[in-house]
C-alpha atoms as one frame of an Amber mdcrd trajectory, in Angstrom:
protein
  87.517 -26.718   5.815  85.114 -29.542   5.028  84.324 -31.712   8.030  83.686
 -35.289   6.957  81.121 -37.204   8.971  80.711 -40.936   8.492  76.930 -41.206
   8.541  75.647 -44.589   7.351  71.891 -44.643   6.888  70.703 -48.123   6.070
  66.976 -47.426   5.804  65.283 -45.701   2.903  63.020 -43.757   5.241  66.044
 -41.879   6.564  67.145 -40.668   3.138  65.253 -37.901   1.340  64.316 -38.239
  -2.304  65.574 -35.059  -3.925  65.726 -33.964  -7.560  68.979 -33.460  -9.435
  69.604 -30.493 -11.679  66.544 -28.259 -11.633  64.446 -28.209 -14.801  62.717
 -24.871 -15.307  61.507 -25.695 -18.827  59.079 -28.510 -17.958  56.020 -28.889
 -15.803  56.339 -31.021 -12.650  55.342 -34.651 -13.277  51.921 -35.827 -12.253
  51.579 -38.142  -9.241  50.990 -41.045 -11.627  54.201 -40.265 -13.560  56.161
 -39.995 -10.336  54.772 -43.300  -9.080  55.655 -44.985 -12.381  59.268 -43.817
 -12.114  59.463 -44.986  -8.503  58.141 -48.420  -9.512  60.752 -48.538 -12.285
  63.477 -48.226  -9.648  64.312 -51.857  -8.905  67.290 -50.997  -6.697  66.524
 -49.768  -3.190  68.558 -47.139  -1.406  69.829 -49.783   1.003  70.990 -51.977
  -1.891  72.719 -49.032  -3.583  74.479 -48.113  -0.346  75.709 -51.675   0.133
  76.861 -51.875  -3.494  78.807 -48.627  -3.424  80.364 -49.246  -0.013  81.767
 -52.532  -1.280  82.944 -50.888  -4.511  84.704 -47.915  -2.896  85.568 -49.197
   0.560  84.073 -46.016   2.009  81.077 -44.951   4.039  77.968 -43.183   2.821
  77.621 -39.584   3.951  74.455 -38.790   1.965  72.185 -40.521  -0.522  69.097
 -39.542  -2.475  66.740 -40.936  -5.072  66.601 -38.652  -8.141  63.574 -38.995
 -10.416  64.285 -36.286 -12.978  65.486 -37.441 -16.387  64.538 -40.610 -18.229
  66.000 -43.115 -15.777  65.687 -42.996 -11.979  69.049 -42.937 -10.250  70.496
 -42.972  -6.766  73.066 -40.295  -6.001  75.503 -40.999  -3.168  78.303 -39.087
  -1.493  80.989 -41.480  -0.312  83.789 -40.783   2.157  87.074 -42.627   2.487
  90.075 -41.545   4.577  91.710 -40.249   1.395  88.904 -38.678  -0.625  85.245
 -37.870  -1.148  83.474 -39.462  -4.098  80.256 -38.609  -5.910  78.705 -41.858
  -7.119  75.584 -42.378  -9.223  73.840 -45.754  -9.396  71.300 -46.626 -12.098
  68.232 -47.432  -9.999  66.823 -49.755 -12.693  69.704 -52.183 -13.231  72.073
 -51.395 -10.351  75.075 -50.403 -12.468  77.381 -47.626 -11.343  76.885 -44.839
 -13.885  79.355 -42.358 -12.395  82.221 -42.378  -9.955  84.026 -39.030  -9.580
  86.364 -37.665  -6.944  85.238 -34.393  -5.404  87.996 -31.848  -4.960  88.401
 -30.410  -1.480  89.338 -26.976  -2.799  87.919 -25.011  -5.736  90.100 -24.348
  -8.771  93.002 -26.479  -9.921  93.233 -29.913  -8.268  95.992 -30.432  -5.723
  97.796 -33.435  -4.297  99.899 -33.920  -1.210 100.116 -31.664   1.816 100.064
 -27.891   1.812 102.950 -25.745   2.967 102.343 -23.142   5.649 103.971 -19.767
   6.259 104.535 -18.486   9.826 101.590 -16.086   9.402  99.157 -18.944   8.784
  98.891 -18.551   4.997  98.854 -22.004   3.403  99.753 -22.787  -0.189 100.142
 -25.557  -2.733 102.882 -25.107  -5.321 101.053 -25.852  -8.569 104.017 -24.876
 -10.781 107.285 -23.643  -9.243 108.295 -20.997 -11.809 111.874 -20.160 -12.737
 111.967 -16.385 -13.156 112.544 -13.460 -10.824 110.996 -13.176  -7.381 109.367
 -10.057  -5.859 111.872  -8.314  -3.575 109.456  -6.648  -1.184 105.886  -5.399
  -0.684 106.555  -2.433  -2.970 107.103  -4.759  -5.945 104.726  -4.184  -8.861
 103.512  -7.478 -10.292 101.347  -8.695 -13.137  99.209 -11.645 -12.064  96.266
 -13.697 -13.212  94.059 -15.015 -10.449  90.701 -16.370  -9.389  89.368 -16.098
  -5.851  86.780 -18.274  -4.114  85.142 -18.660  -0.741  85.547 -22.056   0.913
  82.154 -23.218  -0.419  83.342 -22.684  -4.000  81.630 -19.316  -4.534  83.778
 -17.318  -6.957  84.023 -13.662  -5.932  86.660 -12.303  -8.329  88.713 -13.334
 -11.345  91.107 -11.491 -13.627  90.479 -14.256 -16.184  86.814 -13.284 -16.329
  87.805  -9.679 -17.014  90.045 -10.827 -19.856  93.220  -9.113 -18.688  96.009
  -9.607 -16.175  95.935  -7.596 -12.972  98.788  -5.170 -12.287  99.295  -4.033
  -8.710 101.828  -3.200  -6.070 101.875  -5.903  -3.402 101.273  -3.314  -0.706
  97.867  -2.578  -2.289  96.361  -6.064  -1.839  95.250  -8.008   1.233  98.254
  -9.120   3.318  97.756 -12.852   2.775  97.731 -12.475  -1.007 100.904 -10.380
  -0.860 102.639 -12.953   1.360 101.720 -15.794  -0.953 102.945 -14.013  -4.070
 106.162 -12.818  -2.369 107.474 -16.378  -2.334 106.696 -17.056  -5.997 108.869
 -16.813  -9.083 107.722 -15.544 -12.467 106.030 -18.357 -14.367 104.864 -20.019
 -11.173 101.378 -20.922 -10.019 100.108 -21.333  -6.481  96.910 -22.103  -4.678
  96.738 -19.796  -1.666  94.569 -20.429   1.410  94.314 -17.192   3.358  92.871
 -16.932   6.898  90.364 -14.136   7.386  92.792 -12.190   9.573  95.029 -11.727
   6.517  92.117 -11.241   4.120  89.126  -8.963   4.649  88.945  -9.441   8.415
  85.862  -9.602  10.591  84.074  -6.919   8.553  84.407  -8.515   5.116  84.040
  -6.564   1.909  81.525  -6.223  -0.914  80.516  -9.783  -1.843  82.778 -11.276
   0.848  81.330 -12.035   4.296  83.169 -11.262   7.497  85.606 -13.879   8.818
  85.791 -15.488   5.383  88.782 -17.646   4.530  89.876 -16.960   0.941  91.212
 -19.387  -1.663  93.125 -18.094  -4.689  94.678 -19.722  -7.712  97.309 -17.189
  -8.769  99.849 -17.067 -11.587 102.805 -14.676 -11.402 103.243 -13.451 -14.973
 105.729 -10.606 -14.608 107.494  -8.287 -12.176 107.393  -4.705 -13.404 109.545
  -1.736 -12.579 107.929   0.209  -9.790 106.168   3.222 -11.214 104.412   6.053
  -9.423 100.707   5.468  -8.980  98.401   7.441 -11.226  96.630  10.357  -9.506
  93.327   8.500  -9.827  94.693   5.318  -8.230  96.380   7.214  -5.407  93.184
   9.191  -4.779  91.138   5.994  -4.589  93.662   4.326  -2.257  93.722   7.377
   0.030  89.924   7.611   0.262  89.578   3.870   0.760  92.067   4.115   3.620
  90.129   7.058   5.086  86.890   5.044   4.944  88.574   2.149   6.712  89.935
   4.501   9.365  86.436   5.881  10.003  84.933   2.424  10.493  87.791   1.063
  12.591  87.641   4.049  14.974  83.873   3.719  15.426  84.013  -0.024  16.044
  86.759   0.566  18.600  84.468   3.050  20.368  86.710   6.005  19.491  83.906
   8.408  18.566  86.073  11.453  19.164  88.482   9.935  16.660  85.653   9.626
  14.108  84.759  13.292  14.591  88.428  14.231  14.199  88.314  12.983  10.603
  85.903  15.848   9.839  87.331  19.292   9.084  86.761  22.079  11.611  84.371
  23.813   9.174  82.590  20.607   8.068  78.849  20.536   7.395  76.495  17.548
   7.800  73.165  17.529   5.914  70.229  15.145   5.963  66.486  14.761   5.374
  63.963  16.923   7.196  66.205  19.956   7.343  68.924  18.186   9.350  72.036
  20.380   9.389  74.955  20.723  11.756  78.162  22.606  11.144  81.412  23.414
  12.875  83.822  21.656  15.171  81.748  21.541  18.359  78.547  20.432  16.635
  80.370  17.676  14.747  82.066  16.474  17.936  78.775  16.475  19.836  77.006
  14.551  17.076  79.497  11.691  16.947  80.200  11.428  20.673  76.439  11.340
  21.251  76.116   7.965  19.529  75.478   5.285  22.128  76.942   1.816  21.960
  78.295   1.581  18.390  78.365  -2.018  17.169  79.395  -2.081  13.509  79.827
   0.202  10.508  80.110  -0.771   6.866  81.069   1.844   4.266  80.992   1.147
   0.539  82.483   3.294  -2.209  80.025   3.440  -5.120  81.731   6.185  -7.127
  84.685   8.500  -6.744  85.910  11.537  -8.661  87.877  14.611  -7.858  90.192
  17.385  -8.838  93.073  19.084  -7.066  92.512  18.853  -3.290  88.807  17.885
  -3.364  87.370  14.402  -3.839  83.679  13.530  -4.173  82.579  10.133  -2.904
  79.140   8.575  -3.255  78.634   5.517  -1.117  76.440   3.471   1.148  76.612
   3.371   4.937  75.218   0.641   7.175  75.634   1.681  10.822  74.584  -0.630
  13.663  74.137   0.737  17.179  72.526  -0.562  20.370  70.455   1.005  23.150
  71.031   0.543  26.875  69.027  -2.684  26.806  71.143  -4.139  24.011  68.509
  -3.787  21.296  70.226  -3.141  17.987  69.238  -0.535  15.413  70.490  -0.470
  11.827  70.731   2.770   9.843  71.096   2.076   6.117  71.633   5.212   4.021
  73.323   6.505   0.906  75.743   9.363   1.353  77.729  11.959  -0.541  81.022
  13.111   0.951  83.373  15.827  -0.128  86.844  15.079   1.145  89.421  17.853
   1.377  93.120  17.051   1.297  95.025  18.494   4.220  98.530  20.043   4.130
  99.991  16.786   5.492  98.447  14.809   2.577  95.648  13.182   4.564  91.950
  13.743   3.845  89.166  15.064   6.054  85.426  15.328   5.422  84.273  18.819
   4.449  80.646  17.986   3.518  78.604  14.949   4.568  75.102  14.602   3.106
  72.979  11.474   3.457  69.591  10.174   2.375  67.674   6.913   2.915  67.331
   4.322   0.125  64.099   4.566  -1.847
């Protein structure tokens, strides 16, 4: 959420002169050229602030003198109780060259107040839709979406991939599923998902921990539930196993981490490192002192029958008795073996440091 601060700086010395859009094709101007542009600016920062405050009825949050381009200009960020405005003043003649409202949220503009579900998921109804509605979390839906962080950083988009995304709602983050559950086919929503219902405190690739997520999502179609392909089910199972490993370690359940290795598992590493068997595996994991965090990333996955080969990256953070943290960043190759109950356990674990 953007926090608006009414900061009125009346003196030019308090406001930095910063360039606008960066120009990587031209050499920086000489001191004489810069001085000439500054002399061409007949409107001071204080005058521009006074002008724009009277024009908009707001307060200045930030202002800067921009000297790139042919004409010097003063760029101001204005705040009113209702909106934030980006205003540009021609520093030569004092005319307002631009006045544009800045959207609070990335994606499609919204008006009015959001609606909030009991879980804390917020949404704006962009278009209500008139078709069918998903019945439960097992519903298979076809959606188009774009996801952003709160600062406007786009982290994923089905539009960019050029095709709609088909998924069961029980295969996406809980907040996304909740938001789509209340939609009808043909509808569009902007979802605001708290981190607890997104990627949690750990985050995910390209998404930091504790990140609130913003999605514009369109519900295109509800499909008949179909069994997952073997490849999709394999990926989901291994992803779940990775998450179980990390959650057990971060909870301090090191015996639980070791239990996800088969009784005849082997661990291999540089310098002739090799341990094998139940007791050695248990001793290795329970010997880790003060686990702090563990991030596992799936880089590739393939398999056949009951065996699955995963290549990934592991970032394990531990601490010593004095609280000093140590980070182990390695690549790894795991062979997972499916158990009679359908779960997977590690049969081979080999790791090596990044080059």
